[in-house]
C-alpha positions as CSV (number, residue, x, y, z in Angstrom):
1,X,75.5,38.5,8.0
2,X,73.0,40.8,9.6
3,X,71.4,40.1,13.0
4,X,68.2,42.1,13.4
5,X,66.3,42.9,16.6
6,X,63.6,40.5,17.7
7,X,60.3,40.9,15.9
8,X,57.8,43.1,17.8
9,X,54.2,44.0,17.0
10,X,53.4,40.7,15.2
11,X,49.7,40.8,14.3
12,X,48.9,37.4,15.8
13,X,45.7,35.8,14.6
14,X,45.0,38.1,11.7
15,X,46.4,36.0,8.8
16,X,46.4,38.8,6.2
17,X,48.1,41.3,8.5
18,X,50.6,38.6,9.6
19,X,51.5,37.8,5.9
20,X,51.9,41.5,5.2
21,X,54.1,41.9,8.2
22,X,56.4,39.1,7.3
23,X,56.5,40.1,3.6
24,X,57.6,43.6,4.7
25,X,60.4,42.1,6.7
26,X,61.5,39.9,3.8
27,X,61.4,43.0,1.5
28,X,63.6,45.0,3.9
29,X,66.2,42.2,4.1
30,X,66.3,41.8,0.3
31,X,66.8,45.6,-0.1
32,X,69.7,45.4,2.4
33,X,71.7,43.1,0.0
34,X,69.7,42.5,-3.2
35,X,72.7,40.8,-4.9
36,X,72.4,37.9,-2.4
37,X,68.7,37.2,-3.1
38,X,67.8,34.2,-5.2
39,X,66.4,36.2,-8.1
40,X,66.5,33.3,-10.6
41,X,63.6,31.6,-8.9
42,X,60.6,32.0,-11.2
43,X,57.8,32.0,-8.7
44,X,55.1,33.0,-11.3
45,X,55.7,30.5,-14.1
46,X,52.4,30.9,-15.8
47,X,50.4,34.0,-16.7
48,X,46.9,34.5,-17.9
49,X,46.4,34.1,-21.6
50,X,47.6,37.1,-23.5
51,X,49.7,38.5,-20.6
52,X,53.4,39.1,-21.0
53,X,55.9,37.1,-19.0
54,X,57.2,38.8,-15.8
55,X,60.7,37.6,-16.6
56,X,61.5,39.0,-20.0
């Protein structure tokens, strides 16, 4: 288990910046222990016609 420092510099009302900020934190935590991430969740189940699956 890892305990990180409290978040600082959260972008507040800017929704796009806030999403990017949180996604960066999630990415950092996944990279810390990728074997523990729920990789089997297929978030993008469908693709545009003619596009290859992201999971093959």
